[in-house]
C-alpha positions in Angstrom: 116.4 128.3 93.9 114.3 127.8 90.8 110.9 129.6 90.8 109.2 128.3 87.7 109.0 124.5 87.6 107.9 124.6 83.9 111.3 125.8 82.9 113.5 123.3 84.7 114.8 121.4 81.7 118.5 121.1 82.3 119.7 117.7 83.4 122.2 117.3 86.2 125.6 117.8 84.5 127.8 115.5 86.6 125.3 113.1 88.1 125.8 110.5 90.8 123.9 107.4 89.9 122.8 105.3 92.8 121.4 101.8 92.4 117.8 101.5 93.6 117.9 98.9 96.4 115.6 97.7 99.1 117.2 99.9 101.8 116.1 103.1 99.9 112.5 102.1 99.7 109.8 102.0 102.4 106.3 100.7 102.2 106.8 97.9 99.7 106.5 94.3 100.6 108.4 93.0 97.5 110.7 94.3 94.8 110.5 92.7 91.3 113.5 93.1 88.9 112.1 93.8 85.5 113.7 94.6 82.1 113.5 98.2 82.9 114.4 98.4 86.6 112.6 97.8 89.9 108.9 97.3 90.3 107.7 97.7 93.9 104.8 95.4 95.0 102.5 95.7 98.0 101.8 92.0 98.1 104.6 89.4 98.3 105.2 87.1 95.2 103.6 84.1 96.9 100.3 86.0 97.4 100.4 87.3 93.8 100.8 83.7 92.6 97.6 82.7 94.3 95.3 85.0 92.5 94.9 85.6 88.7 92.5 88.6 89.2 93.8 91.5 86.9 92.3 94.0 89.2 94.4 92.8 92.1 97.4 92.6 89.9 96.9 96.3 88.9 96.3 97.8 92.3 98.9 96.0 94.3 101.5 97.2 91.9 100.3 100.8 92.3 102.8 102.0 95.0 100.4 103.7 97.4 102.4 104.7 100.5 105.7 103.5 98.9 108.5 106.0 98.9 112.2 106.5 98.4 114.0 107.8 101.5 117.6 108.8 101.6 120.1 111.3 103.2 122.0 113.6 101.0 123.5 117.1 100.5 122.2 117.1 96.9 120.4 120.1 95.5 119.0 118.2 92.5 117.4 114.8 92.1 116.4 113.0 89.0 114.3 109.8 89.0 113.6 107.8 85.7 110.5 105.8 85.8 108.2 103.9 83.5 104.6 104.6 84.6 101.6 102.6 83.7 98.5 104.7 83.4 94.8 103.9 82.7 92.3 105.4 80.3 88.7 104.3 80.3 86.9 104.4 76.9 84.2 107.1 77.0 85.4 108.6 80.3 87.4 111.8 80.7 91.2 111.4 80.7 92.7 110.7 84.1 95.4 113.1 85.2 99.1 111.9 85.4 100.1 110.4 88.8 101.7 112.8 91.3 105.0 112.4 93.0 105.5 114.2 96.4 108.9 115.4 97.5 109.4 115.8 101.2 112.6 117.4 102.7 113.1 116.7 106.4 109.4 115.7 106.6 108.0 118.8 104.9 106.2 118.6 101.6 108.4 120.8 99.3 107.5 119.9 95.7 105.4 117.8 93.4 105.7 116.6 89.9 104.5 114.1 87.4 106.1 111.8 84.7 104.5 112.3 81.3 104.2 109.5 78.8 104.9 105.9 79.9 102.4 103.1 79.0 98.7 103.7 78.8 96.3 100.8 79.6 93.1 101.4 77.6 90.1 99.8 79.3 86.7 99.4 77.6 84.3 98.7 80.3 81.4 97.9 78.0 83.4 95.4 75.8 85.3 94.0 78.8 88.6 94.5 77.0 92.0 96.0 77.9 95.0 96.8 75.9 98.5 97.9 77.1 100.9 99.0 74.4 104.6 99.8 75.2 105.6 103.3 76.2 108.7 105.3 77.0 110.5 105.9 80.2 110.2 109.4 81.6 112.2 111.6 84.0 111.1 113.4 87.2 113.4 116.2 88.2 113.5 118.2 91.4 116.0 121.1 91.8 116.6 123.9 94.3 116.8 121.6 97.3 118.7 123.1 100.3 122.4 122.5 100.2 122.9 120.8 103.6 122.5 117.3 105.0 118.9 116.3 104.9 116.4 113.4 104.6 114.6 113.4 101.2 111.6 111.4 100.5 109.9 110.8 97.1 106.4 109.4 97.6 105.4 107.5 94.4 102.0 107.9 92.8 99.3 106.1 94.7 97.3 105.3 91.6 99.9 104.6 88.9 102.1 101.5 88.5 105.7 102.8 88.7 108.8 101.0 87.6 111.9 102.6 89.0 114.6 102.9 86.4 117.4 105.1 87.6 118.1 107.6 90.5 120.6 110.4 90.0 121.7 113.3 92.2 124.3 116.0 92.2 125.9 114.7 95.3 126.2 111.2 96.9 123.3 109.7 98.9 122.8 107.0 101.5 119.9 105.2 103.0 118.3 107.2 105.8 118.6 105.6 109.2 115.5 104.6 111.1 113.8 107.3 113.1 112.3 105.2 115.9 108.7 105.6 114.8 106.3 102.8 115.2 105.1 101.1 112.1 101.3 101.2 111.3 100.1 98.6 108.8 96.7 99.3 107.3 94.6 97.3 104.9 91.5 98.4 103.1 89.9 99.2 99.8 90.4 101.8 97.1 89.5 104.5 99.6 92.5 103.4 101.7 94.6 103.1 98.6 93.7 106.8 97.9 91.3 106.9 95.1 90.6 110.5 94.0 93.0 111.9 96.6 95.2 114.8 95.3 98.6 113.2 95.8 100.3 110.3 97.7 100.8 112.1 100.9 97.2 113.4 100.8 95.5 109.9 100.9 93.8 109.6 104.2 96.1 106.9 105.7 99.2 109.0 104.9 97.5 112.1 106.4 96.7 110.2 109.6 100.2 108.6 109.8 101.7 112.1 109.5 99.5 113.6 112.2 100.2 110.6 114.5 103.9 110.4 113.8 104.0 106.8 112.7 105.5 105.0 109.7 102.9 103.8 107.2 102.7 100.5 105.4 99.6 100.9 103.2 97.8 97.7 101.9 94.8 99.5 100.6 93.9 97.5 97.6 91.3 99.0 95.2 88.4 96.7 94.7 90.4 93.9 96.4 89.8 94.0 100.2 88.0 90.7 99.9 89.1 88.8 103.0 91.5 86.7 100.9 93.6 84.4 102.9 96.8 85.4 101.0 96.2 89.1 102.1 95.7 87.9 105.7 99.0 86.0 105.5 100.7 89.1 104.1 99.5 91.1 107.1 100.5 88.3 109.4 104.1 88.1 108.1 104.8 91.9 107.9 106.5 93.5 110.9 104.1 96.1 112.5 103.5 97.8 115.8 99.9 98.7 115.0 97.4 97.1 112.5 94.0 98.3 111.2 91.7 96.5 108.9 89.0 98.5 107.0 86.6 95.8 105.8 83.3 95.4 104.0 82.7 97.7 101.0 84.5 95.6 98.4 82.6 92.6 99.6 79.4 94.4 98.7 80.8 95.9 95.5 81.7 92.5 94.2 78.6 90.8 95.6 81.2 88.2 96.7 79.5 86.3 99.5 76.4 86.0 101.7 76.1 86.5 105.4 76.7 82.9 106.2 80.2 83.1 104.6 81.1 86.6 105.7 81.3 86.0 109.4 83.6 82.9 109.3 85.6 84.7 106.6 86.3 87.6 109.0 87.1 85.2 111.8 89.5 83.4 109.7 91.2 86.6 108.5 91.6 87.8 112.1 92.8 84.2 113.2 95.6 84.4 110.6 96.7 87.9 111.5 96.9 87.0 115.1 99.2 84.0 114.3 102.0 86.6 113.6 100.7 89.5 115.7 99.2 87.9 118.8 99.2 91.0 121.0 99.5 93.9 118.5 96.9 96.6 118.8 94.4 95.6 116.0 91.6 97.9 114.9 88.7 96.6 112.7 87.1 99.5 110.9 83.7 99.1 109.2 82.8 101.0 106.0 82.3 104.7 105.8 78.8 105.9 104.7 78.0 105.0 101.1 74.3 105.9 100.5 73.7 103.7 97.6 74.8 100.6 99.4 73.6 101.3 103.0 70.5 99.0 102.5 70.9 97.9 98.9 73.2 94.9 98.1 75.7 94.7 95.3 77.0 94.3 92.9 78.2 97.7 92.1 77.8 98.7 88.5 79.1 101.4 86.2 76.5 104.1 85.7 76.2 103.9 81.9 74.1 107.0 81.7 76.8 109.0 83.4 79.4 107.4 81.2 77.5 108.3 78.1 77.7 112.0 79.4 81.5 111.6 79.9 81.3 111.2 83.7 82.5 108.2 85.7 79.9 107.1 88.3 78.6 104.0 90.0 75.3 102.6 91.0 74.0 99.7 93.1 72.6 96.9 91.0 71.2 94.8 93.8 67.7 94.5 95.2 66.9 95.4 98.8 64.6 92.5 99.1 67.5 90.1 98.6 68.8 90.8 102.1 66.3 88.2 103.3 68.3 85.6 101.4 71.6 86.8 103.1 72.9 89.4 100.6 75.1 91.9 102.2 74.6 95.6 102.6 76.8 98.0 104.5 74.4 98.1 107.5 74.5 94.4 107.7 78.2 94.3 107.5 78.6 97.0 110.2 76.4 95.0 112.6 78.3 91.8 111.9 81.8 93.4 112.3 80.7 95.0 115.6 79.3 91.6 116.8 82.5 89.7 115.8 84.8 92.1 117.5 82.7 92.2 120.7 82.7 88.4 120.8 86.6 88.2 120.2 87.4 91.0 122.4 86.3 89.0 125.5 89.5 87.0 125.0 91.6 89.5 123.0 92.0 92.8 124.9 94.1 94.3 122.1 91.3 94.0 119.5 89.2 97.1 118.9 86.3 98.3 116.6 85.6 101.6 114.9 82.4 102.3 113.1 83.4 103.9 109.8 80.5 106.4 109.9 82.6 108.2 112.6 85.0 109.0 109.8 82.4 109.9 107.2 78.8 109.9 108.1 75.4 111.4 107.1 76.3 115.0 107.9 79.6 114.6 105.9 77.8 113.2 102.9 75.4 116.2 102.9 78.5 118.5 103.0 80.9 116.6 100.9 79.0 114.0 98.8 80.9 111.2 97.1 81.5 112.5 93.5 81.1 109.1 91.8 78.8 107.7 94.4 81.6 105.5 95.8 84.9 107.3 96.4 85.7 110.4 98.5 87.4 113.5 97.0 90.5 115.2 98.1 88.8 117.2 100.8 87.1 114.1 102.2 90.4 112.2 102.3 91.7 115.1 104.4 88.8 114.9 106.8 88.9 111.1 107.1 92.6 111.2 107.9 92.3 113.8 110.5 89.3 112.0 112.1 91.1 108.6 112.1 94.2 110.2 113.7 92.0 111.8 116.4 89.9 108.7 117.1 92.6 105.9 116.9 95.6 107.7 118.3 94.0 110.0 120.9 93.6 109.1 124.6 91.2 106.1 124.8 91.8 105.2 121.2 93.0 101.7 120.0 96.5 103.2 119.2 96.6 105.7 122.1 100.2 106.7 123.0 101.5 104.6 120.1 103.2 107.3 117.9 106.6 108.9 118.3 106.2 111.8 120.7 106.6 115.3 119.4 106.6 114.4 115.7 103.4 116.5 115.0 102.4 116.9 111.3 105.2 115.4 109.2 103.9 117.1 106.0 104.0 120.7 107.1 101.3 123.1 108.1 97.9 121.7 107.1 99.4 118.7 105.4 99.8 120.3 102.0 102.6 122.8 101.3 104.5 124.7 104.0 103.3 127.8 105.8 101.8 130.4 103.4 100.4 127.9 101.0 103.4 128.0 98.6 106.7 126.0 98.4 108.7 125.8 101.5 111.8 128.0 101.7 114.7 126.4 100.1 112.3 123.8 98.6 112.6 122.0 95.4 110.4 122.2 92.2 109.6 119.5 89.7 110.0 119.7 85.9 106.7 119.9 84.2 104.7 119.1 87.2 104.9 121.5 90.1 101.5 122.1 91.5 
């Protein structure tokens, strides 16, 4: 077993190249064939065609929750990808996206792909440039030489075109494991903004604890009650559904109270067309102090940006609530009212106040670093609390997971016992962490 991931530079000498096909991928709703390979999407083509918003186009192509899953005896795996990264003018450089390697459900290695394309965004000028970039290679070696299930979770915050998959032994699609499928829709917090890695985003953490299969439709800045998103949820097979609604509507200052209620009803009506009796949990926003009683829009904090730090501020006026502008407290009250009204005829519809996941005491201990997004420790806390509230006895998803699965990512949801790499585990070239 290799012990220094930084020195793993030798390619597989006699590789077995396997085409990347739909049966090897989980968590994507659509696969686009590009000039380089396969681009996973988290919204179907029809939905993408109905919205020209570049923000939505960017985040739905970032493969949060998407993973390659296969059975093999291989001890080495190589994945060629073309990543698309972002750099904001004036802000610190963002770290490369992280890939998580799981072997038989245990997090065994991590890595990144350097290079690729870098999208340069100038927030003050409102411009964006995307020059071409090279394909890179992710390499894991030292995997145990036995039949096993290998998962490679793609970066949750980096658009990733899959170019080639090579191993030193044949592989095949892994059979289903009988877990129930949990489909979750939400904002950038659900997509995993500022989480440490793709299996550390709060929905992945909750899914691992509950023993369910995740389909993550967390869409940064884009949980806006769009009808095409509701149709995507409606048309996607799922045993459990949760909708975390509200924060992006405030961020964008998108609608007033008069429009918000009917939009929520319409979204729920559409979902119920395809999932009439599926357990459906509506989750209101977690605590975000700047927007609790101050409407949007959310603006970049230019003072922080000038100091080389990315942060946000509320640009609305609390007095505008009288005219129907939305705040998080207004939205929570409205979501609670709507769910209570509908639950009289829909016994499978449930509500969870997001402050039960992250509230005032949490904000005092773990404040949102940029005023809007939780950090890695907070993602972990939210995931554990959601699993405890939604999947426990009396929760909306009670008794819904596969029994006896436990924590699918190993002790504590990070590395295996002892805090290092698991015995027999793999390491990644240039990116083990």
